[in-house]
N, C-alpha and C positions, 0 to 999 in steps of 0.2 A: 504494500500500500504506500502511496506517495503522500507527501504533505499536502499537495493540492487536492487529493481525494478527501483528506480530513477537513480541509478548510471549507469544502462545499457542504459539509454536514452541519445541521443545527445542533447546538449543545444545550441540553435540557436538564434542569435540576429535578431529580426524581421526587423530592419532598414537596416542592411548590408547583411543579409542572411548568415553570416559566423558563423561557429562553435565557441562558446565562450570558452569552456573548459569542464572539467570533474567534476561531483559532487563528493565531497569527504566527505561531512558531512552536517548536517542540524542543525538549532537551533530551539528548541521547547520551547514554553511558558509554564508557570506553569499550564495553563488550558488545555494543550495538543495540541494546534494548532501550526503549523509550522510557525515560524516568518521569517526565511530566509534560503537560500541555500548557502553552502560554496563551491565555485568552485576553482579548481586548473587550472590556466592558464599556459600553456606551453610557455616557452621562448626559441626561437630558435636562438637568436642573439649571445648568449655566451654558449659555450659547458658546462661549469661547474657552470653556474649561477643557483641560487635557483629558483624554480618555484614560481610564485605569487599566493597568495590566494585572492579571491574576494568574498565578501559577497553580495548576491543579495536578497533584501527584497522580501517577498512572494507576495506583491502587484504588483511587476514588472513582474510576470509570467502571460503571456497572455493566454497560453493554455498548458495543459499537455496531450499529445497525446500518441498513442500506442508506437511510436518509438522516438519521440522528445519532448522537452520542449521548448516552444517559449517564449523568454524574450523580453519585450518592454522597451524603454526609459532607456537604461543603458549607 
């Protein structure tokens, strides 16, 4: 799977059912395993405020589906 494939998927929080953000990057360990996803969270409260980046550890991913990535316990 390529990063571009992951970036096309919606990231959903299992607890709230809401969309969390967009995948902008991943962290990879020296052995080649993905350690975390880097998400960009959109902030709607201020027009010119910077977007927040959030790191989601790979063990918090419940499921990677065809169209969505489900995140648990964030």
